[in-house]
N, C-alpha and C positions, 0 to 999 in steps of 0.2 A: 937627500932623496937619491935612491939608486937610479940606474939607467932605465930599468923597466918602468919605474914609477914615473920618471920624467916623460917617457914615451906615452904612457897612459894618459897623463895630464894634457900633453900636446894633442892626443887624439880627441879628448873631450872638447878642448877648445876648438879644434877644427870642425868637429861635428856641430857645436853650438854656432859657430860662424856660418857654416853652410846652412843651418836651419834658419838663421837670421836673414841671410841673403835670399833664401827661398820665399820668405814672408814679404819681402820688399819688392813689389813689382813696379814695372815702368809702363805707363800708358803711352802709346805712340800713334799719332795720326800723320800719314804722309800720302803722296800720290793723289792729289786732289782732282786734277784734270777738269772735266766739264761738269761733274756732279755739283749741285749747288750747295747742299747741306750734308755734312758728314757727322755721324753720331757715334758715340762710344759711352761707356759707363764705368764707374769704379765705386768701391766702398772704402770707408775709413772705419776701423773698429774703435779708434780713439782720436781725439783731436790732435793735429800735428801741423808742422810746417811742410808745405809742398814746394819742391823746386819745379818751376814751370819755365820752359823755354819754348817760345812760339814765334813763328815768322808769318806775317801777313802783309797786307799792302793797303795803301790809301794815300790821302793827302797829307799836307804838312800841318794844317791847323783845324781846329773845330770850325763847323759852319755856324757863325754867330747869328745869322739871320736866315731863317728858312724861307726860300722863295718858291719851293716846289714840293708837293706831297711825296715825291719819290726820294727826297733827300733824307739822309741820316745825319744828325748833328755831330756824330762822332767822326764822320768823314773817312771811314774805312770801308773797303769793299771785299777784303779778305781778312778774316779775323776769327778769334776763338772766344768762347765764353763757357761758363759752368753753371748748370741749373741744379738746385736742390730737387731731387726726384719726387719728394713727397709734397713740398709746398709750392713747387713750380716757380720759385723765386730765383732770379739771376743772383749768383754770389760773387762772380768775378767775370771780367771781360777785358779784352785789349782795347785800349783807347789811344788817342794821340798823346795824352799826357804820360801814359805809363810805358810807351814804346819809344824806341830810338830809330832814327832813319838810317837805312842802309845806303851808304854813299856809293857803293858799287852798283846796286840796283836801285834806280831813282825813285821808285814808288814803293819799295819794300820797307817794312817796319818790324822791329824785333822787340819782344818782351823777354826778359831774363832776370826774374826776381823770385823771392820766396813769398808764398801766399799761405796764410794760416786759415785752416778750416776745421770746424768741429767734426765729431764722429757723425757718420751718416751715409746716405746713398746719394750719388750724384750722376748727372748726365753731362757729357762733354759735347759741345757743338762747334763745328768750324763751318762758317759760311763763306762761300766764294761765288758771289753772283755778279756776272758781267754787268757793269753799271751803264746807264745811259749817259752819254757825254752831254754835259750842259755847261753853260757859262754861269758863273756866280762868284760872289765874294768868298774867298777861301775855299772854293769848291774844287771839284776834280779838274777844272780847267787849268789849275796850277801845274798839272802834270804834263801839259803840252802835247807834242807830237807823239811821245811814247805812249801816252795814255790813249790817244785817238786810235793808235794801232791796237792797243791792248783791248779796248772796248769792242772793236769790230772784227778782230782777226783771231779765229779759234786757235791757230797754230801758235801765234804770239801769246795767247792766253795760256795754253797748255805748257809752253816753255816757261813762262813766268810762274805758273803754278808749281812747277817742279822744285822751286825754292821754298815753298810754304811747308810748314811743319807745326806740330804740337807735341811736346813731350812733358809728361807729368810724373813725378816720382818723389817719395815712395808711396805707393798705395797698397791696400791689402788684397783687393780682388779686382779683376778687370773684366769688362763685359763687351763683346762686340755689338754691332748694331742690331743684328737679329735677336740677340738676347735682350737688349734694351727694349726692343719693341714687344717682345714676349711679356716682359714685366709690365709695360705700359698697357697692353691688352688686358692683362689680369686685373689691373686697377679699373680699367674702363668697364670691364664685365660686371663690376659691382655698382656701377652708376645706374641711376634711374632712367636717365636719358643720355645716350652717347651719339652726338651728331658732330663728331670731330673729323679731322682730315678731309674737310670739304674741298672739292675741286671747282674748276671754272664752270660757269653757266648751269648751276644747279638750283633746284628749288626743292628742299627737303622738308618733310614734316613727320613727326612721330607723336603718338598720344599716350597718355598714362592716366590712371585713375587712383585717387587716394581715398581710402576708407575713413581716415581721420585727419584732423588738422596736423600738418607737418612743417618743420623748418627745413628748408632746402637751400643748398649752395648753388648758385649759378656762376659758372666759370666760362666766359666766352671771349674769343679773339676774332676780330674782323677787321674790315678796312673802312676808313672814313677820314674826312678832312673838312675843316671849316664848316661845320654844321651838317654836312652830308654823310650818310653812310652808304657804302657800296656793297660790302659783304656784311650781313648783319642778321640778327634773329629777333624773334618776339614770341610771346606766349599768350594764347587765347584761353579763357575759361569757357569750355564747351557748353556748360549749363546756362551761362548768361550771355555769351557772345562778346563779353568784354575783353579787351586787351589789358592784361594785368602787368605786363612788362615788355620793354622794347629796348634794344641797343641804340642809345642816342649818343651821338659824338660828344655832345657837351658834358655827358656824364661818365665819360670813359677816361682811361689813363693811357699813357704811352706804353706800347707793348714791346718796345725795343725795335731796333732796325730802323726802317723807313718811318718817318713821322706819321704816315697814314695807317700804320699798324696800331689797332686800338684794343685795349684790354678792359674787360668788365669782370669784377669780383663782387657778388652781392648775395646776401642771405635774405630770403623772403619767407614769410609765413603763408603757407598754401592751405586754405580751408579744405575740408573733405570735398571731393568733387572730380570732375573730369577735365583734362587739360590737353591742348595740342601745342607742341613746340615746332616753330618754323625756322628755317634758315635759308637765305638766298644769297647767291654770289653773282658777280658780273663776269665778264669774259676774260679777265686776267688777274694775276697775282693771287695765288691760292696754293693749296698743298700740291696741286699738279704742276706748279711752275711759278717761281717768283720773278717779277720784273723789277724788283728793287730788294733792298736788304730785307730778309724775313724777320718775323718777331722772334723773341728769345725762346718762345715755346711753339715752334712751327707745327709740331705734331698734334696740337690741340686747336687748329684753325677750325672754328665752329663753336658748338655749345656743348658743355658737359654739365649735367645736373646730378648732384650727389646729396645724400643726407647730411644735415649739419650736426646731427647728434650721434655720438658714437654708439648709442644703444638703439638705434633706429630699427624698428620691426618691419623687415621687408615683406612680411605677409600682408601688410596693410596697403601695398602698392601693386597695381595690376598694369603691366606694360602693353596689354592688348589695345588695339586701336579703338577709339570711341567715336560715335557719330557726333558731329557738331550740331549745334542749335539750328533748326530748320529756318530758313529765311521767311519773313513776312511778305517781302516783295522780291521777285526774281525776274529781272529783265536782263537776260544774258544771251550769249551767242548771237550778238547783234551783228548784222551784215552791213554792206555798203548802203549808203543813201537811205538809212532807216530812221524812223521816228517811232518810239514806243512810249506808252504811258500806262500807269495803273494808279488807282486810288488807294488811300489808306485812311482809316478812321482811327483816331486816338481818343478814348473816352476820358482820359486824364492826362496831365503833364507826364511826359515819358522820355526816357533816354533811349535813343535809337542808335545802332551801329550801322554805318554806311561803308560798304566795301565796293568800290568801283574801279574798273579798269578802262582806260581810254587812250587816245592818241594825242600827244602834245609835244611841242618843242618850241624853243626860243620864247618861252613865257606865255604861250597861247595854247589852248586845247581845241582839238578838232573833232574828236569823238569824246563825248562827256555826258554827265548827268546833272540834274538839278531838281529841286523840290520847290513847289509853289503851294501857297495857301489856296485852297479850292474856292473859298468865298471871295476873297479880296484879289486873287491873282498875284499877290505879293511874293517875290522871290524870298525864300527862307534859307536855302542853301544851294550852293553851286560848286561844282568841281573845278577848282582853280589850279593852274599849273604850279604855282609857288607852294601849294599845300600838298602836292603829290610827291611820290618817290618812284624810282625806277622799278618797273614791274618785271624785269628780266627781258632777255632778248634785245631787240633794237632799243636804242636810247629813248626813242619817242614813245615806247610803251610806258604808260604812267599808272600809278596805283594810289588810290586814296582809301585809308582804312582808319576811321576815327569814330568816336561816339559824340553825338550832339544831343541837345535837349529841345523838344518841341512841346508847345502848349497843347492842351486838348483841342481837337478840331479835326477837320477833313483836309487832306493834303493830296496833291497829285505828284507822283514820282515820274520824272521824264528822262529819256535818254535819246540822243540823236548821234548819227555818224555822218561823216562826209563820204566822198566817192571812192575812197581807197583805204587799204589796210584795215581789215576788220576780220571777224571770225569767218566771214564768207570767203575772203581771199586776201591773205597776207602778202604785202608787197615788200616786206622786210622780215627780219627774224621775229617770230611770234613770241608773246610774253610766256612766263613760266606757267600760267594758268589760263590758257586760251579759252577754255569753256566759260570762264568768268567775265569775258569781255562784255561790258555792260554795267548795270548797277544792281546790287543786292542789298536789301534792308532787313536788319534784325532788330527785334525788341529784346534787350538783354535780360530783363526780369521775366523769367519763365512764367511765374504766376500771373503777372500783369498781362502777359501775352494772351493767356487763355481767357482771362476775365475781362480785360479793359481794352484790348485792341483787336482789330479785325482787318482783313484784307478784302477789298471788293473793288470792282470797277464802279466808280461813283456814278449815281444816276444822273440822267440828263434833264431832270425836272426843273433845275435852275436855269437851264439854257433856253432863251426865248428864240433865238435864231442863230444859225451857224453857217458860215461860208468859209471853209478853210482848205488848206493844201491846194491853193489856187495855182494854175499853170499859166503859160504864156498866152496872150491875146485872148483873155476871158473877160466876160461881163456877166457875173452871176447875181441873181436877184431872189429874194425870199420875202413873202408877205407875213406879217404878224399883227395881231389885234390886241389891244389893251382895253379892258372893260372898266378900269379905274385909273386915276393918276398913279404912275408907276415910275419909281427910280430904277434905272437899269445901268449896269456896268458894261462899258464898251472896252473890249480888248481887241486890238487890231495891230497887225504887222504888215508893213509894205516897203516899197522902195521909194526913196526920195533924195534929192540932191539940189544944192543951190536954191533952197527955199521953195522947191517945187516937188510935188509927189507924182511918181509915175505909176506905182501900184497902190491903190488906196480904196477906202470905203466911205459910204455916206448913208444917211437915213432920210427918207422922203415921206411926208404926210400925203396919203393917197387923196384925201378929200380936198386938200387945198393946193397940192402940187408943190408945196414949200419944202425945201431942204432944211430939216430941223437940226441936222448935225453933219459935219464933214471932217475928214481926217486932213488936218493942215500941218505942214512941215514944222512950223514954229512951235507947235504944241506937242511934238513928238520928242522921243529920246532915242539914243542909240540902242539898237536891239541886239547887239553882239555881232561878230563876224565883220564883214565889210562895213565901212562907214556909212554907206547908203542904205543899210538896213535900219528902218525906223520903226518905233513901237509907241503905242498909246494905251494907257490904262486909266480910264476916267469914268466918271458917273454923271448922268443927266436925268432929269425928270420929264417924262412925256405925259401929255394929256390922254384921256380915253380916245380911241380911234383906231384906224387901220393904217399900217405903215409898210413901207418897202425898205429893206436894207439891201444896199447894193455893194458889189466889190468889182473893181475893174483893174486889169493888169495890161502892161504893154507887151512888146514882143521878145522880152529877154529878162533873165534873172527872176526865176519863180521857183515854186516848190519842185517842179519836175526837171528843172535844168538851171542850176545856179551858174552864172558866169563869173562870180566872185564868191568869196566865203559866205556861207549861209548864216542866217541869224541864229541866235541861241535857241529859240523856240520855234524851229522850222516847221514843226507839225501844225502850228497855229497860224501859218502864213495866210493871211485873209482877215476875216472879222468875225467875232463872237460876241453876242449880246446875252448878258446874264441878268436874271431878276435879283435885286438886292434884298428881297424878302427873306426873312429867316424861315428855314424849313423845320 
């Protein structure tokens, strides 16, 4: 080959080499500072080995036993990972096992290995969340005084962050954070419901309508631990009022990062109809700021609902807001020292949805609702603290939202509040839905609602005599006459202690002057609230004649001025006589 030919060949080789270099790009993330999560992206046109060099920080060992929902079993607080952009699955991350300790920087750890990945689109994340200092086996306490400084000193944190980095090569194309978010937004725009990137203290809801049955994917990330959810969502069928899905901690998977990050992936069949999706968050740890290690997919904190079938017809879905099923009973916007009640008639055995907001803490409710059988006075449902969830705002705001089944019959829905923190005057942060403070009852089957159930104030024809909402220092009396032997039900609430009643009722036969019944402490039961609140619900049979029913109270603790916790059914403080005859 002559000189000219040799030069030509060399030129071709140089051009080819230059082209090859241009195709192999290097992704680099540095300068982490105080920003908690850094994002970038890359594509691989074919499967290949990637050289990854990453420096982060953390402890020396895995956390073998989780003591705290803030903890991350991997025991790193500055670390990198890679997500598959389409599946949202984590495909690589730094751990204690695959990193080496930096002996010059006591808590730094380095990854320097080759990772094989298939062709695809990927997102790169680097989390650097200042951890809370805690004591624990194999925990961050092993870092000693240096860590204590690091966790609380921004200058020390920024100085340490200057050592952290992430280098990945060779990749085919690199995307900065804004471009990654642009692609994320394009995907979310194709979702049926996008309620992601949720922040602190929010209560969000969006509705959609399906013209035909559809299979939908639910992808949700929230916060929960040991049976409780703090940031979570649920879905209501607007046509029936039924809750068709809810984020339950026991049905969740680990979402990466702190153990409290929970992940839900589920495909559900949705019949044609109207639906509302809800998501609520508490006052910390969300897209607006993480107080512990974030999940692997932090940009999807919330709920994303997408079609499960690739040939889904989007013309069958309407994203416009839909009205929810109207309530059968609506005792809401309850103020201080209130007692409200309303009657409900069910002509057949029915499922009812109860949505109630009230005040409670330390296992006890102070503003709450309950349901009694109108004929027997028997309690059939009560709002119990351990069956409620956080309703947003102050931790004492509690919510109950479940479906129960009741037999055909007449029922009374009750709600009562104490002397503070209500719709009238919040003494702490109000709940997400303050207008719903109280109790709302729905009948899920729309056809049954119209045909078999009704709402009305129950008539008083079963009440023979009533002396209720009794105040201090009162002696109330009412006459009644029976024309035939009659079985009556006595329902009375009063005050008693040490085998003696202070507020109580009795019945006197006018003709003989004889007391035919009296409220005695030993025959009563606890009426809720303070131990001294006593209740009796019994039946007796009286001969024909004229009678007086009495109720007497002392100088303290009554309906108008409780000096201790009120009874559960404060509105009936006093005595009520019912006829046991069928109507």
